[in-house]
N, C-alpha and C positions, 0 to 999 in steps of 0.2 A: 882239608890237610896237607894234603901234599902239598899246597902253596906254601903254610908255613913250614913245613918240612924242610926243604927246600931253602928258605928266608934263614932259619934258623942254621942248615948248612953252610950259608955263606959267611956264616959269622965265627960258627966252629965246628971242630972235629964231631961228628954225631954217630954214637957208636949203634949197632942194631938195636944193643938191651934198651939205650936212651929212646930211640924211638919208638919200640916196643910199649914202654914207659909211657910217653906221650898220649899214643894211641888208648893207651886202658883207662886211663883219667880224663880222656876227653869224649864230648859228644856233639857233630858235627848235626847241624839245624837248619831248618828254612826258617823264618818268622814271618809274619804279616804284620804289616802296617797297624800300627796301634797296639800291637801286641807290649803287656810289659815285661819285663824279663826279669827286674828286680822292682820292688816296693819300698818307697819309704816306710819304715819303723817295724819291717820284717828283717828277718836273721839272712846275714847274706854266706851262700856258701859257694860263688861262682864268681869267675871271671872269665871275660867272654872277649875273644879274638874276632874281628870281624871281615871275612872275604868277601864282602860286597853288599851293598846298599847302607844304608845310614843309620846310626844310632845316636838319641842324646842322653845325656844326664842331666837331671833339674832337680832343686828343691822348692818346696812349697812352704812360705815362711808364715807367720803365726798372723798374717793379717791376708791369707789364700792368693798370695801372688807366687807365679813362678818366676822362679831363676835358674834359666838354662848355664850348666859349667863346661859341659863339651858335648862335640859333637864327635860323633867316632862314625870314619870311613875306612875304607877297605886299608889293612893292614895296619889298623888300630885296634889298642886292647882298651877296654872298658870295663869297669867296676865301681862299687862303694870301695877303697879302698880303706878307707878312715874306719868304716866299720868292719872290715876284714881284719887290719892292723891290729886295732882296739878291742877285737872282740865283743861289739856294741850292734845296736838295731841299725838298720841303713837309715842315712841321714837322707841320701839321693834314692831317685827313682832312674831307671833306666829303661826305655823305651823303643821302639823300631818307629823311626820315621817313615820307610819304605819297607816293602817285603824286601828281607834280607837271607843272607847265606852266614851262617856265625860257628864258630867252635866253641862251646864253652868247655871249663877246665875245672875241674875242683880246686877251690881256690887255696884250699890249705894245701893240699898235696904240689900245685905248682909253685906255691911261693915258700915253702918251705921242705918238704919231704925232698925233692928232685934234687935239692944241694947235695944233702947227705949220701942219696944213691948215686949221683952223677954232678959231682964237684965241677965239672966242665962248662956246666951251665950258668955259674957266678958269674962269670965275667959279664958274660950276656943279658943276662939281669940286671944286672949292675950299672950297664950301658943303657938299656931302655928305662930305667929307674932315673940315671942321672938325665935323659932325656925329656922325661914326663916334668922333673919339678924344674928344666930348665925352663919347658913351655910352659908350666905355670907360674912361675914367675914373672917371664915376658909378659904373659895373659895380668897379672894383675899391674905391675907398672906403664903398660897400655894403658889399664882402666884409670888409673894415678894421673898419668901425664899429658895424652893425646885428648884432641877434641872427636866429639862423636863422628867425623867425619873420615879422619886420619885410622879410628877404631873399623869403622865399616870398610876402607879402603884394605886394609890389612887382613882384615875376615876373607872377603875377596880372594887376596891371595893366596892365603892358607887353605881355603875351603871354595876355589873357582867354580865348580858345579852345583853348589850344594842349595841356590837361591831356586833349582828348577824340581826341588822336591822337601823344601823346608817352608812349612808355612810363614809368614813375614812376623805372626808375634813371638817365636821363637827365636829369631835371628834379632829382634828389636831386645828381648830377655838378654840372650849374649852378649851383648854389645852395651847392655844397662842405658837402653832407651826407650821412648816411646814408639811407638808404632806408628804414629803421626811425624813423627822427628826422621824414624827409618825413611819412611815415602819421600819426606824434603830432602834427604841427604840425596835420595837416587834421582829425583826430578834435578836438581843441581849435577847432579854428577852426568845425566843425558844431557843437559844443555852445552858439556861442554865438546 
């Protein structure tokens, strides 16, 4: 929690009351590899800040195929924001790919009440939201405009150490390709 508070303080002035409030609506946890934190179809009441390790969010389509939306590594947020904002059941599952340390926040309090009580959070949250939207737009454009090899290269730039603890089928799912295509791309890259 201290790292997150330090990160927040680097962007905004944080009063002791605001800091106490953050502690009151959060819970630091260590979670195990394979643990499911949010399950598709269930109610979503939390948003998660990753302080160590790697999580991913994914959905399963009507044919049973997994589609990875996001990997969350240190200092990233993850949840099912569609479910939270629309007050719906989760469309995503969030799982731990490694033993991880996280901070769970009450989603309603961190995304709504905090602004009423502490307006200084609004510019910070707006920046975070803008960054998240830009990242998603880039991902969509990359899926539409780049070939599989180019998408893989960008993925490795964004997540340089992720291959050591992420199964190939998760990476292939994120890139929208088969595991065989991923293996071929890696082999071609190794030849260069």
